[in-house]
DSSP file (Angstrom, degrees, kcal/mol; ACC not computed):
  #  RESIDUE AA STRUCTURE BP1 BP2  ACC     N-H-->O    O-->H-N    N-H-->O    O-->H-N    TCO  KAPPA ALPHA  PHI   PSI    X-CA   Y-CA   Z-CA
    1    1 A M              0   0    0      0, 0.0     2,-0.3     0, 0.0     0, 0.0   0.000 360.0 360.0 360.0 115.9  -41.8   -3.9   25.1
    2    2 A S        -     0   0    0      2,-0.0     2,-0.5     0, 0.0     0, 0.0  -0.752 360.0-153.6 -99.5 149.4  -40.9   -7.7   24.8
    3    3 A K        -     0   0    0     -2,-0.3     2,-0.5     2,-0.0     0, 0.0  -0.984   8.4-144.6-123.7 122.8  -43.3  -10.4   23.9
    4    4 A V        -     0   0    0     -2,-0.5     2,-0.3     1,-0.0    -2,-0.0  -0.729  19.1-138.9 -89.8 128.4  -42.6  -13.9   25.0
    5    5 A Q        -     0   0    0     -2,-0.5     2,-0.9     1,-0.1    -1,-0.0  -0.593  18.2-111.7 -85.2 149.1  -43.8  -16.4   22.5
    6    6 A D        -     0   0    0     -2,-0.3     2,-0.5     2,-0.0    -1,-0.1  -0.715  34.6-164.4 -78.5 107.5  -45.5  -19.6   23.5
    7    7 A V        -     0   0    0     -2,-0.9     2,-0.3     0, 0.0    -3,-0.0  -0.852  13.2-135.4 -97.8 120.3  -43.1  -22.3   22.7
    8    8 A R        -     0   0    0     -2,-0.5    -2,-0.0     1,-0.0     0, 0.0  -0.631  17.4-141.6 -80.2 133.7  -44.6  -25.9   22.6
    9    9 A K        -     0   0    0     -2,-0.3     3,-0.1     1,-0.1    -1,-0.0  -0.661  24.5-104.3 -85.7 147.1  -42.5  -28.5   24.3
   10   10 A P        -     0   0    0      0, 0.0    -1,-0.1     0, 0.0     2,-0.0  -0.357  47.8 -90.9 -65.4 155.3  -42.2  -31.9   22.8
   11   11 A P        -     0   0    0      0, 0.0     2,-0.1     0, 0.0    -3,-0.0  -0.348  43.6-120.1 -68.2 147.4  -44.2  -34.6   24.5
   12   12 A D     >  -     0   0    0      1,-0.1     4,-1.7    -3,-0.1     3,-0.2  -0.315  26.7-101.8 -83.0 173.6  -42.4  -36.5   27.3
   13   13 A L  H  > S+     0   0    0      1,-0.2     4,-2.8     2,-0.2     5,-0.2   0.848 119.1  57.8 -63.6 -36.0  -41.8  -40.2   27.4
   14   14 A D  H  > S+     0   0    0      1,-0.2     4,-2.8     2,-0.2    -1,-0.2   0.914 105.4  51.4 -64.0 -40.7  -44.7  -41.0   29.8
   15   15 A F  H  > S+     0   0    0      2,-0.2     4,-2.5     1,-0.2     5,-0.2   0.959 111.0  49.0 -59.8 -47.7  -47.2  -39.3   27.3
   16   16 A I  H  X S+     0   0    0     -4,-1.7     4,-2.4     1,-0.2    -2,-0.2   0.935 113.3  46.3 -63.4 -45.3  -45.8  -41.4   24.4
   17   17 A I  H  X S+     0   0    0     -4,-2.8     4,-2.8     1,-0.2    -1,-0.2   0.929 111.6  50.6 -59.0 -46.5  -46.1  -44.6   26.5
   18   18 A E  H  X S+     0   0    0     -4,-2.8     4,-0.9    -5,-0.2    -1,-0.2   0.875 110.7  49.6 -59.2 -37.8  -49.5  -43.8   27.7
   19   19 A A  H  < S+     0   0    0     -4,-2.5     4,-0.5    -5,-0.2    -1,-0.2   0.911 110.7  49.7 -65.0 -43.8  -50.7  -43.2   24.1
   20   20 A F  H >< S+     0   0    0     -4,-2.4     3,-1.0     1,-0.2    -2,-0.2   0.894 110.9  49.9 -64.2 -40.6  -49.2  -46.4   22.9
   21   21 A L  H 3< S+     0   0    0     -4,-2.8    -1,-0.2     1,-0.2    -2,-0.2   0.710  99.6  65.9 -69.0 -20.2  -50.9  -48.4   25.7
   22   22 A S  T 3< S+     0   0    0     -4,-0.9    -1,-0.2    -5,-0.2    -2,-0.2   0.650  85.8  91.8 -81.4 -10.9  -54.2  -46.8   25.0
   23   23 A W  S <  S-     0   0    0     -3,-1.0     2,-0.1    -4,-0.5    -3,-0.0  -0.303  92.6 -88.2 -71.3 163.1  -54.2  -48.6   21.6
   24   24 A P    >>  -     0   0    0      0, 0.0     4,-1.8     0, 0.0     3,-0.5  -0.397  38.3-113.2 -67.6 154.9  -55.9  -52.0   21.1
   25   25 A T  H 3> S+     0   0    0      1,-0.3     4,-2.5     2,-0.2     5,-0.2   0.844 116.8  57.4 -59.2 -38.0  -53.6  -55.0   21.8
   26   26 A Q  H 3> S+     0   0    0      1,-0.2     4,-2.6     2,-0.2    -1,-0.3   0.867 107.0  49.1 -63.6 -37.0  -53.8  -56.0   18.1
   27   27 A T  H <> S+     0   0    0     -3,-0.5     4,-2.5     2,-0.2     5,-0.2   0.925 109.3  50.6 -69.3 -45.8  -52.5  -52.6   17.1
   28   28 A Q  H  X S+     0   0    0     -4,-1.8     4,-2.0     2,-0.2    -2,-0.2   0.899 112.3  47.5 -56.9 -47.5  -49.6  -52.7   19.5
   29   29 A I  H  X S+     0   0    0     -4,-2.5     4,-3.0     2,-0.2     5,-0.2   0.940 112.3  49.7 -61.7 -50.0  -48.6  -56.1   18.3
   30   30 A G  H  X S+     0   0    0     -4,-2.6     4,-2.5     1,-0.2    -2,-0.2   0.912 111.4  47.5 -54.6 -47.6  -48.8  -55.0   14.6
   31   31 A I  H  X S+     0   0    0     -4,-2.5     4,-2.4     2,-0.2    -1,-0.2   0.893 113.9  47.9 -63.3 -42.6  -46.7  -51.9   15.1
   32   32 A I  H  X S+     0   0    0     -4,-2.0     4,-2.9    -5,-0.2     5,-0.3   0.955 112.0  48.9 -61.2 -50.1  -44.1  -53.8   17.1
   33   33 A M  H  X S+     0   0    0     -4,-3.0     4,-2.5     1,-0.2     5,-0.2   0.900 110.7  51.3 -58.6 -41.8  -44.0  -56.5   14.5
   34   34 A F  H  X S+     0   0    0     -4,-2.5     4,-2.3    -5,-0.2     5,-0.2   0.944 113.2  44.8 -59.6 -50.9  -43.7  -53.9   11.7
   35   35 A A  H  X S+     0   0    0     -4,-2.4     4,-2.8     2,-0.2     5,-0.3   0.899 115.4  45.8 -58.6 -49.0  -40.8  -52.1   13.5
   36   36 A V  H  X>S+     0   0    0     -4,-2.9     4,-2.1     2,-0.2     5,-0.7   0.928 115.5  46.7 -65.2 -47.1  -38.9  -55.3   14.4
   37   37 A T  H  X5S+     0   0    0     -4,-2.5     4,-1.6    -5,-0.3     5,-0.4   0.940 117.9  41.9 -62.0 -49.7  -39.3  -56.8   10.9
   38   38 A W  H  X5S+     0   0    0     -4,-2.3     4,-1.9    -5,-0.2     5,-0.2   0.932 120.5  40.7 -67.7 -48.0  -38.2  -53.6    9.1
   39   39 A L  H  X5S+     0   0    0     -4,-2.8     4,-1.7    -5,-0.2    -3,-0.2   0.944 123.2  34.5 -70.6 -50.4  -35.4  -52.6   11.3
   40   40 A I  H  X5S+     0   0    0     -4,-2.1     4,-2.2    -5,-0.3    -3,-0.2   0.873 121.2  47.9 -73.1 -39.2  -33.8  -56.0   12.0
   41   41 A G  H  X<S+     0   0    0     -4,-1.6     4,-2.6    -5,-0.7    -3,-0.2   0.943 114.7  47.0 -62.0 -46.3  -34.5  -57.4    8.5
   42   42 A G  H  X S+     0   0    0     -4,-1.9     4,-1.9    -5,-0.4    -2,-0.2   0.891 112.9  48.5 -64.7 -39.5  -33.2  -54.2    6.8
   43   43 A N  H  X S+     0   0    0     -4,-1.7     4,-2.4    -5,-0.2    -1,-0.2   0.918 112.7  48.3 -64.6 -46.3  -30.0  -54.1    9.0
   44   44 A L  H  X S+     0   0    0     -4,-2.2     4,-2.4     1,-0.2     5,-0.2   0.891 110.5  52.7 -64.8 -40.4  -29.3  -57.8    8.3
   45   45 A L  H  X S+     0   0    0     -4,-2.6     4,-1.8     1,-0.2    -1,-0.2   0.898 112.8  41.4 -62.3 -42.4  -29.8  -57.3    4.6
   46   46 A F  H  X S+     0   0    0     -4,-1.9     4,-2.8     2,-0.2     5,-0.2   0.858 111.2  57.0 -72.1 -35.7  -27.4  -54.5    4.4
   47   47 A Y  H  X S+     0   0    0     -4,-2.4     4,-2.2     2,-0.2    -2,-0.2   0.969 112.5  41.6 -61.4 -53.3  -24.9  -56.2    6.7
   48   48 A F  H  X S+     0   0    0     -4,-2.4     4,-2.3     1,-0.2    -1,-0.2   0.825 114.4  53.4 -63.1 -35.0  -24.9  -59.3    4.2
   49   49 A S  H  X S+     0   0    0     -4,-1.8     4,-1.6    -5,-0.2    -1,-0.2   0.920 111.9  43.2 -60.8 -49.4  -24.8  -56.9    1.2
   50   50 A M  H  X>S+     0   0    0     -4,-2.8     5,-2.7     1,-0.2     4,-0.5   0.846 114.4  51.4 -73.6 -32.1  -21.8  -55.1    2.5
   51   51 A K  H ><5S+     0   0    0     -4,-2.2     3,-1.0    -5,-0.2    -2,-0.2   0.920 106.8  52.8 -69.4 -42.7  -20.1  -58.4    3.5
   52   52 A R  H 3<5S+     0   0    0     -4,-2.3    -2,-0.2     1,-0.3    -1,-0.2   0.869 110.3  49.1 -61.3 -35.4  -20.7  -59.9    0.0
   53   53 A R  H 3<5S-     0   0    0     -4,-1.6    -1,-0.3     2,-0.2    -2,-0.2   0.536 116.2-116.5 -83.5  -5.0  -18.9  -56.7   -1.5
   54   54 A G  T <<5S+     0   0    0     -3,-1.0    -3,-0.2    -4,-0.5    -2,-0.1   0.752  71.5 133.0  80.7  28.6  -16.0  -57.1    0.9
   55   55 A I      < -     0   0    0     -5,-2.7    -1,-0.3    -6,-0.1    -2,-0.2  -0.931  63.4-111.5-109.0 131.1  -16.7  -53.6    2.7
   56   56 A P    >   -     0   0    0      0, 0.0     3,-1.6     0, 0.0     4,-0.5  -0.336  22.0-128.4 -61.5 139.7  -16.7  -53.6    6.5
   57   57 A Y  G >  S+     0   0    0      1,-0.3     3,-1.4     2,-0.2     4,-0.2   0.883 107.1  57.8 -59.3 -39.7  -20.3  -53.0    7.8
   58   58 A W  G >  S+     0   0    0      1,-0.2     3,-1.9     2,-0.2     4,-0.3   0.739  88.4  75.6 -57.2 -22.8  -19.1  -50.1   10.1
   59   59 A K  G X  S+     0   0    0     -3,-1.6     3,-1.6     1,-0.3    -1,-0.2   0.811  82.7  67.4 -66.4 -29.4  -17.7  -48.2    7.0
   60   60 A I  G <  S+     0   0    0     -3,-1.4    -1,-0.3    -4,-0.5    -2,-0.2   0.718  94.0  59.6 -63.6 -19.0  -21.3  -47.3    6.1
   61   61 A L  G <  S+     0   0    0     -3,-1.9    -1,-0.3    -4,-0.2    -2,-0.2   0.571  81.5  97.0 -82.2 -14.0  -21.4  -45.1    9.3
   62   62 A V    X   -     0   0    0     -3,-1.6     3,-2.0    -4,-0.3    -3,-0.0  -0.695  69.5-147.3 -82.4 115.2  -18.4  -43.0    8.1
   63   63 A P  T 3  S+     0   0    0      0, 0.0    -1,-0.1     0, 0.0    -3,-0.0   0.730  94.9  54.3 -59.3 -25.2  -19.8  -39.8    6.5
   64   64 A S  T 3  S+     0   0    0      2,-0.0     2,-0.6    -3,-0.0    -3,-0.0   0.470  83.8 101.9 -91.4  -2.8  -17.0  -39.5    4.0
   65   65 A F    <   -     0   0    0     -3,-2.0     2,-0.4    -6,-0.2     0, 0.0  -0.739  53.5-169.1 -86.2 123.7  -17.5  -43.0    2.6
   66   66 A K        +     0   0    0     -2,-0.6     2,-0.3     0, 0.0    -2,-0.0  -0.964  14.0 160.9-114.1 127.2  -19.4  -43.0   -0.7
   67   67 A T        -     0   0    0     -2,-0.4     2,-0.0    -7,-0.1    -2,-0.0  -0.987  39.0-111.9-144.3 149.5  -20.6  -46.2   -2.2
   68   68 A T        -     0   0    0     -2,-0.3     0, 0.0     1,-0.1     0, 0.0  -0.338  42.4-102.8 -73.8 164.9  -23.3  -47.0   -4.9
   69   69 A F        -     0   0    0      1,-0.1    -1,-0.1     2,-0.1     0, 0.0   0.859  51.3-177.0 -61.4 -35.9  -26.4  -48.8   -3.6
   70   70 A G        +     0   0    0      1,-0.2     2,-0.3   -17,-0.0    -1,-0.1   0.622  17.2 152.2  53.9  22.1  -24.9  -52.1   -5.0
   71   71 A L        -     0   0    0      4,-0.1    -1,-0.2     3,-0.0     2,-0.1  -0.667  34.4-140.6 -85.1 142.7  -27.7  -54.5   -4.2
   72   72 A N     >  -     0   0    0     -2,-0.3     4,-2.5     1,-0.1     5,-0.2  -0.359  33.8 -89.8 -89.4 179.2  -28.1  -57.5   -6.6
   73   73 A A  H  > S+     0   0    0      1,-0.2     4,-1.9     2,-0.2     5,-0.2   0.886 126.6  50.7 -55.7 -44.9  -31.3  -59.0   -7.8
   74   74 A K  H  > S+     0   0    0      2,-0.2     4,-2.4     1,-0.2    -1,-0.2   0.940 110.8  49.0 -61.7 -47.1  -31.7  -61.4   -4.9
   75   75 A E  H  > S+     0   0    0      1,-0.2     4,-3.1     2,-0.2    -2,-0.2   0.905 109.3  52.7 -63.8 -42.0  -31.1  -58.5   -2.3
   76   76 A W  H  X S+     0   0    0     -4,-2.5     4,-2.4     1,-0.2    -1,-0.2   0.874 109.3  49.0 -60.2 -35.7  -33.7  -56.3   -4.1
   77   77 A L  H  X S+     0   0    0     -4,-1.9     4,-2.6     2,-0.2    -2,-0.2   0.893 111.1  50.3 -71.1 -38.7  -36.3  -59.2   -3.9
   78   78 A I  H  X S+     0   0    0     -4,-2.4     4,-2.9     2,-0.2    -2,-0.2   0.955 111.5  49.9 -60.4 -49.3  -35.4  -59.6   -0.1
   79   79 A L  H  X S+     0   0    0     -4,-3.1     4,-2.5     1,-0.2    -2,-0.2   0.930 111.2  46.2 -58.6 -45.1  -35.9  -55.9    0.3
   80   80 A A  H  X S+     0   0    0     -4,-2.4     4,-2.7     1,-0.2    -1,-0.2   0.910 112.7  51.8 -64.5 -37.9  -39.3  -55.9   -1.5
   81   81 A G  H  X S+     0   0    0     -4,-2.6     4,-2.8     1,-0.2     5,-0.2   0.911 110.2  48.8 -61.4 -42.0  -40.3  -59.0    0.6
   82   82 A L  H  X S+     0   0    0     -4,-2.9     4,-3.0     2,-0.2     5,-0.3   0.922 110.8  50.1 -61.6 -43.7  -39.3  -57.1    3.8
   83   83 A A  H  X S+     0   0    0     -4,-2.5     4,-2.3    -5,-0.2     5,-0.2   0.912 114.4  43.5 -62.2 -44.7  -41.3  -54.0    2.7
   84   84 A V  H  X S+     0   0    0     -4,-2.7     4,-2.0     2,-0.2    -2,-0.2   0.904 116.8  47.1 -71.8 -35.8  -44.5  -56.1    2.0
   85   85 A T  H  X S+     0   0    0     -4,-2.8     4,-2.2    -5,-0.2    -2,-0.2   0.943 115.6  43.8 -65.3 -47.1  -44.2  -58.2    5.1
   86   86 A S  H  X S+     0   0    0     -4,-3.0     4,-2.1    -5,-0.2    -2,-0.2   0.936 115.0  48.6 -65.1 -45.9  -43.5  -55.2    7.4
   87   87 A L  H  X S+     0   0    0     -4,-2.3     4,-2.9    -5,-0.3     5,-0.2   0.879 109.2  54.6 -64.2 -38.5  -46.3  -53.1    5.8
   88   88 A S  H  X S+     0   0    0     -4,-2.0     4,-2.2    -5,-0.2    -1,-0.2   0.925 107.7  49.0 -62.4 -42.7  -48.7  -56.1    6.1
   89   89 A F  H  X S+     0   0    0     -4,-2.2     4,-2.2     2,-0.2    -2,-0.2   0.915 112.7  48.3 -60.6 -42.2  -47.9  -56.3    9.9
   90   90 A G  H  X S+     0   0    0     -4,-2.1     4,-2.5     1,-0.2    -2,-0.2   0.920 113.0  47.2 -68.6 -42.5  -48.6  -52.6   10.2
   91   91 A A  H  X S+     0   0    0     -4,-2.9     4,-1.7     2,-0.2    -2,-0.2   0.865 110.4  52.6 -63.9 -36.3  -51.8  -52.7    8.3
   92   92 A W  H  X S+     0   0    0     -4,-2.2     4,-0.6    -5,-0.2    -2,-0.2   0.931 111.7  46.3 -60.5 -49.5  -53.0  -55.7   10.2
   93   93 A G  H >< S+     0   0    0     -4,-2.2     3,-1.0     1,-0.2     4,-0.2   0.916 112.8  47.9 -61.0 -45.6  -52.3  -53.8   13.4
   94   94 A I  H >< S+     0   0    0     -4,-2.5     3,-1.7     1,-0.2    -1,-0.2   0.781  98.6  71.4 -69.4 -25.5  -54.0  -50.6   12.3
   95   95 A S  H >< S+     0   0    0     -4,-1.7     3,-1.6     1,-0.3    -1,-0.2   0.759  84.7  69.0 -60.0 -25.6  -57.1  -52.6   11.1
   96   96 A A  T << S+     0   0    0     -3,-1.0    -1,-0.3    -4,-0.6    -2,-0.2   0.760  91.3  60.5 -67.1 -24.6  -58.0  -53.2   14.7
   97   97 A Q  T <         0   0    0     -3,-1.7    -1,-0.3    -4,-0.2    -2,-0.2   0.533 360.0 360.0 -82.1  -3.3  -58.9  -49.6   15.2
   98   98 A Y    <         0   0    0     -3,-1.6    -1,-0.2    -4,-0.2    -2,-0.2   0.447 360.0 360.0-122.7 360.0  -61.6  -49.6   12.5
């Protein structure tokens, strides 16, 4: 006697888009600003950090490449600023729901 388990399927893209569009406009703007600030700012920060150290940017994608984190004080401050700014955007967006 075999028993078939009920396996949950991941939500499809239409469900995710519908859920996102059901949020208030301020929340949508805040989450988009959070993602853009964190992703683009973080990638630019690491691009210029790798360039400063003379390492090709694509090298970070090679699994066998091992490097120390190597950020200087200025880059740490920029990273902290990115974190505060992006989290502020996210908090501003989420505050519209309350």
